[in-house]
KESEVEX-583310 format. One record per residue (C-alpha): residue number from 0; residue in one letter; x, y, z. Coordinates in steps of 0.2 Angstrom, whole numbers, m for minus. Each point is the difference from the previous one (the first is absolute). Example, Ala and Ser with C-alpha at 12.3 -4.5 7.8 and 13.67 -1.06 7.14 Angstrom:
BEGIN
num | residuo | c1 | c2 | c3
0 | A | 62 | m22 | 39
1 | S | 6 | 17 | m3
end
This chain:
BEGIN
num | residuo | c1 | c2 | c3
0 | M | 451 | 581 | 461
1 | R | m2 | 16 | 10
2 | E | m11 | m6 | 15
3 | P | m2 | m17 | 8
4 | A | m18 | 0 | m8
5 | D | 8 | 1 | m17
6 | A | 11 | m16 | 4
7 | Q | m16 | m9 | 7
8 | A | m9 | 4 | m16
9 | A | 14 | m7 | m10
10 | V | 1 | m16 | 10
11 | A | m19 | m2 | m2
12 | A | 0 | 2 | m18
13 | E | 16 | m9 | m6
14 | A | 2 | m19 | 0
15 | S | 19 | 2 | 1
16 | L | 11 | 15 | 4
17 | I | 16 | 5 | 9
18 | A | 5 | 16 | 8
19 | R | 15 | 10 | m7
20 | G | 10 | 14 | 8
21 | N | 13 | 9 | m11
22 | G | 5 | m15 | m10
23 | R | 18 | m1 | 6
24 | S | 1 | m19 | 2
25 | Y | 11 | m8 | m14
26 | G | m12 | m13 | m5
27 | D | m19 | m5 | m1
28 | A | m5 | 2 | 18
29 | A | m12 | 14 | m3
30 | L | m7 | m5 | m17
31 | N | m17 | m8 | m3
32 | P | m7 | 0 | m18
33 | A | m18 | 1 | 7
34 | C | 2 | 15 | 12
35 | T | 15 | 9 | 8
36 | L | m6 | 13 | 13
37 | S | 12 | 15 | 2
38 | T | 2 | 6 | 18
39 | L | 9 | 15 | m4
40 | P | m15 | 12 | 1
41 | S | m1 | m5 | 18
42 | G | 16 | 7 | 8
43 | R | m5 | 11 | 15
44 | I | 8 | 1 | 17
45 | L | m15 | m3 | 12
46 | A | 9 | 3 | 17
47 | F | 17 | 4 | 7
48 | D | 6 | 1 | 18
49 | A | 16 | 12 | 0
50 | A | 5 | m7 | 17
51 | S | 1 | m18 | m4
52 | G | 2 | 0 | m19
53 | R | m16 | m11 | m2
54 | I | m8 | 3 | m17
55 | T | m15 | m7 | m8
56 | C | m1 | 2 | m19
57 | E | m10 | m7 | m15
58 | A | 8 | m14 | m10
59 | G | 3 | 10 | m15
60 | L | 11 | 13 | 8
61 | L | 17 | 1 | m9
62 | L | 16 | m3 | 11
63 | A | 6 | 16 | m9
64 | D | m14 | 10 | 7
65 | L | 2 | m8 | 17
66 | L | 18 | 6 | 0
67 | T | m5 | 18 | m5
68 | F | m12 | 0 | 15
69 | A | 10 | m9 | 13
70 | V | 18 | 6 | m2
71 | P | m3 | 18 | 3
72 | R | m9 | m5 | 16
73 | G | 15 | m10 | 6
74 | F | m6 | m18 | m5
75 | F | 5 | m13 | m12
76 | P | m7 | m17 | m6
77 | P | 6 | m15 | 11
78 | V | 4 | m10 | m15
79 | T | 2 | 6 | m18
80 | P | 3 | m9 | m17
81 | G | 11 | 6 | m13
82 | T | m13 | 11 | m8
83 | K | m11 | 13 | 7
84 | F | m13 | m1 | m14
85 | V | m10 | m14 | 8
86 | T | m16 | 0 | 10
87 | I | m2 | m4 | 18
88 | G | m12 | m14 | m5
89 | G | 12 | m7 | m12
90 | M | 14 | 0 | 14
91 | I | m11 | m10 | 11
92 | A | m6 | m12 | m13
93 | A | 18 | m4 | m5
94 | D | 6 | 2 | 18
95 | V | 15 | 10 | m6
96 | H | 17 | 0 | 8
97 | G | 14 | 13 | m1
98 | K | 18 | 2 | 5
99 | N | m5 | m2 | 18
100 | H | m8 | m17 | 0
101 | H | 13 | m7 | 12
102 | T | m5 | 13 | 13
103 | A | m18 | 4 | m4
104 | G | m8 | m14 | m10
105 | T | m12 | 3 | m14
106 | F | m12 | 15 | m2
107 | G | m15 | m11 | 6
108 | A | 9 | m3 | 17
109 | H | m4 | 18 | 3
110 | V | m18 | 0 | m5
111 | E | m12 | 1 | 15
112 | S | m16 | m3 | m10
113 | L | m8 | 1 | m17
114 | S | m18 | 1 | m7
115 | L | m3 | m14 | m12
116 | L | m14 | m1 | m13
117 | T | m5 | m19 | m2
118 | A | m8 | m9 | m15
119 | H | m16 | 0 | 10
120 | G | 0 | 19 | 0
121 | E | 4 | 1 | 19
122 | I | 13 | 12 | 7
123 | L | 10 | m8 | 13
124 | R | 13 | 7 | 12
125 | C | 15 | m11 | 1
126 | A | 13 | 1 | 13
127 | R | 10 | m11 | 11
128 | D | m14 | 0 | 13
129 | E | m14 | m1 | m13
130 | N | m2 | m12 | m15
131 | A | 19 | m4 | 4
132 | E | 1 | m14 | m13
133 | L | m7 | 11 | m14
134 | F | 12 | 14 | 5
135 | A | 15 | m12 | m2
136 | A | m6 | m5 | m17
137 | C | m3 | 17 | m6
138 | R | 18 | 5 | 3
139 | G | 8 | m7 | m15
140 | G | m16 | m7 | m7
141 | M | 1 | 9 | m16
142 | G | m17 | 7 | 1
143 | L | m8 | m17 | m1
144 | L | m10 | 1 | 16
145 | G | m9 | 16 | m4
146 | I | 3 | 18 | m3
147 | I | 10 | 10 | 13
148 | L | m9 | 16 | 3
149 | D | 10 | 8 | 14
150 | A | 14 | m3 | 12
151 | T | 7 | 6 | 17
152 | F | 18 | m1 | 4
153 | R | 14 | 10 | 9
154 | L | 13 | 11 | m8
155 | I | 17 | 1 | 8
156 | A | 7 | 17 | 6
157 | I | 15 | 8 | m9
158 | E | 9 | 16 | 3
159 | T | 6 | 4 | m17
160 | P | m3 | m5 | m18
161 | M | 18 | m6 | m2
162 | I | 8 | m17 | 1
163 | R | 17 | m3 | 6
164 | Q | 6 | m13 | m13
165 | E | 16 | m10 | 2
166 | T | 7 | m8 | m15
167 | R | 12 | m16 | 1
168 | R | 7 | m11 | m13
169 | A | 0 | m18 | 0
170 | A | 12 | m11 | m10
171 | N | m12 | m14 | m2
172 | L | m17 | m7 | 5
173 | T | 7 | m8 | 16
174 | E | 7 | 16 | 6
175 | A | m16 | 9 | m5
176 | M | m11 | m12 | 11
177 | A | 12 | 2 | 14
178 | L | m1 | 19 | m1
179 | L | m19 | 0 | 0
180 | E | 0 | m12 | 15
181 | D | 13 | 10 | 10
182 | T | m9 | 16 | m3
183 | A | m17 | m7 | 4
184 | A | m2 | 14 | 14
185 | W | m2 | 13 | m14
186 | T | m18 | 4 | m4
187 | Y | 2 | m2 | m18
188 | S | 12 | m10 | m11
189 | V | 1 | m6 | m18
190 | A | 13 | m6 | m12
191 | W | 2 | 2 | m19
192 | I | 8 | m15 | m8
193 | D | 10 | m1 | m16
194 | C | m8 | m16 | m6
195 | L | 12 | m1 | m15
196 | A | 15 | m1 | 11
197 | P | 5 | m18 | 5
198 | T | 3 | 6 | 18
199 | G | m16 | 9 | 2
200 | R | 8 | 16 | 5
201 | S | m12 | 12 | 9
202 | L | m3 | 17 | 7
203 | V | m9 | 0 | 17
204 | Y | m10 | 16 | 4
205 | L | m5 | 2 | 19
206 | G | m12 | 14 | 5
207 | E | m7 | 9 | 16
208 | H | m12 | 14 | 1
209 | A | 12 | 15 | 4
210 | P | m4 | 9 | 16
211 | R | m2 | 19 | 1
212 | A | 17 | 3 | 8
213 | Q | 8 | m6 | m16
214 | V | m11 | 8 | m13
215 | A | m4 | 18 | m4
216 | E | m14 | m3 | m12
217 | R | m18 | 2 | 7
218 | L | m13 | m14 | m2
219 | A | m6 | 1 | m17
220 | V | m4 | m12 | m15
221 | P | 16 | 0 | m11
222 | T | m2 | 8 | m17
223 | R | 9 | m10 | m14
224 | K | m1 | 4 | m19
225 | S | m6 | m15 | m9
226 | R | 7 | m6 | m16
227 | G | m8 | m11 | m12
228 | V | 6 | m13 | m13
229 | P | m7 | 7 | m16
230 | V | 2 | m15 | m11
231 | D | 0 | m19 | 1
232 | L | 19 | m4 | 0
233 | P | 6 | m13 | m13
234 | R | 4 | m18 | 6
235 | L | 19 | 4 | m2
236 | A | m1 | 12 | 15
237 | L | m3 | m16 | 11
238 | S | 14 | m11 | m7
239 | R | 11 | m10 | 12
240 | H | 14 | 12 | m5
241 | S | m10 | 16 | 4
242 | V | m6 | m6 | 17
243 | R | 17 | m6 | 5
244 | V | 7 | 18 | m4
245 | F | m14 | 8 | 10
246 | N | 3 | m11 | 15
247 | E | 18 | 3 | m1
248 | L | m3 | 19 | 0
249 | Y | m13 | m1 | 14
250 | Y | 11 | m10 | 11
251 | R | 15 | 11 | m2
252 | R | m9 | 17 | 1
253 | A | m8 | m5 | 17
254 | K | 10 | 9 | 14
255 | P | 1 | m10 | 16
256 | G | m4 | 11 | 15
257 | T | m14 | 10 | 8
258 | A | m11 | 13 | m8
259 | L | m17 | 9 | 3
260 | I | m13 | m3 | m14
261 | D | m18 | 4 | 0
262 | Y | m12 | m15 | 3
263 | D | m6 | 1 | m18
264 | R | 17 | m4 | m7
265 | Y | 3 | m14 | 12
266 | F | m17 | m9 | m1
267 | Y | m7 | 5 | m17
268 | P | 15 | 2 | m12
269 | L | m10 | m6 | m16
270 | D | m15 | 11 | 3
271 | A | 11 | 15 | m6
272 | L | 2 | m9 | m17
273 | L | m17 | 0 | m8
274 | D | m4 | m14 | m12
275 | W | 16 | m9 | 5
276 | N | m8 | m16 | m7
277 | R | 4 | 6 | m17
278 | I | 18 | m3 | 3
279 | Y | m5 | m18 | m3
280 | G | m7 | 3 | m18
281 | R | m17 | m4 | m7
282 | Q | 1 | m18 | 5
283 | G | 0 | 6 | 18
284 | F | 8 | m9 | 15
285 | V | m4 | m12 | 14
286 | Q | 5 | 1 | 18
287 | Y | 5 | m15 | 10
288 | Q | m1 | 1 | 19
289 | C | 3 | m15 | 11
290 | V | 4 | m4 | 18
291 | I | 11 | m14 | 7
292 | P | 0 | m5 | 18
293 | L | 14 | 5 | 11
294 | A | 8 | m17 | 2
295 | A | 1 | m3 | m18
296 | C | 5 | 17 | m6
297 | P | 19 | m1 | m2
298 | E | m1 | m14 | m12
299 | G | m17 | 4 | m8
300 | M | 4 | 18 | m4
301 | A | 17 | m5 | m7
302 | V | m8 | m13 | m11
303 | L | m13 | 13 | m6
304 | L | 13 | 13 | m4
305 | R | 12 | m12 | m8
306 | R | m14 | m6 | m12
307 | I | m5 | 18 | m5
308 | A | 18 | 4 | m3
309 | Q | 2 | m16 | m11
310 | A | m15 | 5 | m10
311 | G | 6 | 18 | m3
312 | C | m17 | 7 | 4
313 | G | 6 | 15 | 9
314 | S | m11 | 11 | 11
315 | F | 3 | 18 | 4
316 | L | m11 | m2 | 15
317 | A | 6 | m14 | 10
318 | V | m5 | 3 | 19
319 | L | 4 | m11 | 15
320 | K | m9 | 3 | 17
321 | L | 0 | m9 | 16
322 | F | m17 | m5 | 7
323 | G | m4 | m2 | 18
324 | A | m13 | m12 | 8
325 | E | m15 | m6 | m10
326 | G | m16 | 9 | 4
327 | D | m18 | m7 | 2
328 | G | m7 | 5 | m17
329 | L | m6 | m16 | m9
330 | L | 8 | 4 | m16
331 | S | 13 | 13 | 5
332 | F | 16 | m2 | m10
333 | P | 14 | 3 | 13
334 | T | 7 | m13 | 10
335 | E | 16 | 0 | 10
336 | G | 14 | 0 | m13
337 | Y | 6 | 10 | m15
338 | T | m10 | 7 | m14
339 | L | 7 | 3 | m17
340 | A | m9 | 11 | m13
341 | L | 6 | 2 | m18
342 | D | m7 | 8 | m16
343 | F | 3 | m9 | m17
344 | P | m5 | 5 | m18
345 | A | m14 | m11 | m5
346 | S | 6 | m13 | m13
347 | I | m2 | m19 | m3
348 | P | 17 | m3 | 7
349 | V | m4 | 10 | 16
350 | F | m16 | m10 | 3
351 | N | 9 | m16 | m2
352 | L | 13 | 6 | 13
353 | L | m14 | 4 | 12
354 | I | m6 | m17 | m1
355 | E | 17 | m6 | 5
356 | L | 0 | 13 | 14
357 | D | m17 | m6 | 6
358 | A | 7 | m18 | 2
359 | I | 15 | 7 | 10
360 | V | m11 | 10 | 12
361 | T | m11 | m15 | 3
362 | D | 15 | m11 | 3
363 | F | 5 | 12 | 14
364 | G | m17 | 2 | 8
365 | G | m4 | 17 | m7
366 | R | m14 | 9 | m8
367 | L | m5 | 14 | m12
368 | Y | m7 | 17 | 4
369 | L | m18 | 1 | m7
370 | A | 0 | 19 | m3
371 | K | 15 | m3 | m12
372 | D | m5 | m16 | m8
373 | A | m7 | m1 | m18
374 | R | 4 | m17 | m6
375 | S | 2 | m14 | 13
376 | G | m11 | m15 | 3
377 | A | m12 | m8 | 13
378 | A | 13 | m13 | 5
379 | M | 13 | 12 | 6
380 | M | m14 | 9 | 10
381 | R | m5 | m16 | 9
382 | T | 18 | m4 | 5
383 | G | 5 | 18 | 4
384 | Y | m15 | 6 | 11
385 | P | m3 | m13 | 14
386 | R | m16 | 9 | 5
387 | L | m8 | 0 | m17
388 | A | m13 | m13 | 5
389 | E | m6 | 10 | 15
390 | F | m1 | 15 | m12
391 | R | m10 | m10 | m13
392 | R | m12 | m6 | 14
393 | L | m4 | 17 | 6
394 | R | m2 | 7 | m17
395 | A | m12 | m14 | m4
396 | A | m10 | 4 | 15
397 | M | m1 | 19 | m2
398 | D | m2 | m1 | m19
399 | P | m7 | m16 | m6
400 | A | m4 | 5 | m18
401 | G | 18 | 7 | m2
402 | K | m6 | 18 | m3
403 | F | 16 | 8 | 4
404 | A | 13 | m7 | m12
405 | S | 14 | 6 | m11
406 | I | 10 | m7 | m15
407 | Q | 14 | m4 | 13
408 | S | m12 | m9 | 12
409 | Q | m6 | m11 | m14
410 | R | 18 | m3 | m7
411 | L | 6 | m5 | 18
412 | D | m16 | m9 | 5
413 | L | m2 | 11 | 16
end
């Protein structure tokens, strides 16, 4: 779609459809066999206030393009996920989080208003003071309430494009969690975990936007040379031995201390490696991301990591983050506690392992991230999301025929 009228025409013509941004979710959240409507042609910036940082843009605007516009003007997104190749509409629909959830919440917490095209062809303004319940349902609602056309939110002011990063080593999972909690005053924090090590040894990366007094660089978008993975790697490249060697080298080469790096390297390290998914071979990979409430975290995360280590299904990308207070999005993923994200090569043993991990997460009161999920079931959705019934009631009222639907919404009975 290019204009709202294009989206209205599609809604009128199609019995079933779903909006799709840049297709960076890891599952079937933006797939509909009948009609998948691309928002990418609709990516304009509609208004910007350089004094306050308030911006209004169309839903198809890529975060990468927003950064190109905002950083030279001294602004940065209030929350960013781990890739810049996502759309603003997708960020709202998944209510994405970043390395600063413990201080800033989700991206949706910073959205002031949005325009929503409903199943009846109406365009509604949704905000905390107008259609508030619908507004809460849209943030994390995976596009099932309608098509987000545009949004208004505030950027944060920055003085330089650099991040002051501090790297610390943690000998085990307990030490990593203590570090993340003790450094909660830092704006950004994340931990890499060696999930094949029995102890869960980790590297903790803290970050702050560097002030001008510390940096000579002018405000500019960093330029990085992208590299690609030219071929699908063989399964041997992801054996338990190779992952163990990689993790050992990665842990040993990290230098504890402080360094100045550009924001691109801190927030989007994988974006510099084009087609990085080919590392997992032709069978592909599956990402697993869960959150466990704070009170259950020490035991719950230890049980998860112990089971993963026992299975020998190592992950290059095992990331632990501290979440702050839960927001008001009806299906928003974060809740106060810790989130663990892992990538696994797709295989029958891995899918069997994930069923076991589901049971562990459920036992400890956790849930899975819809933007990363490609294979869980409706039962886990019901136990993990306490406001699901409220979401379903509102969806049925707004869209009685179920026009907005995805393969994921059908799989999870949303």
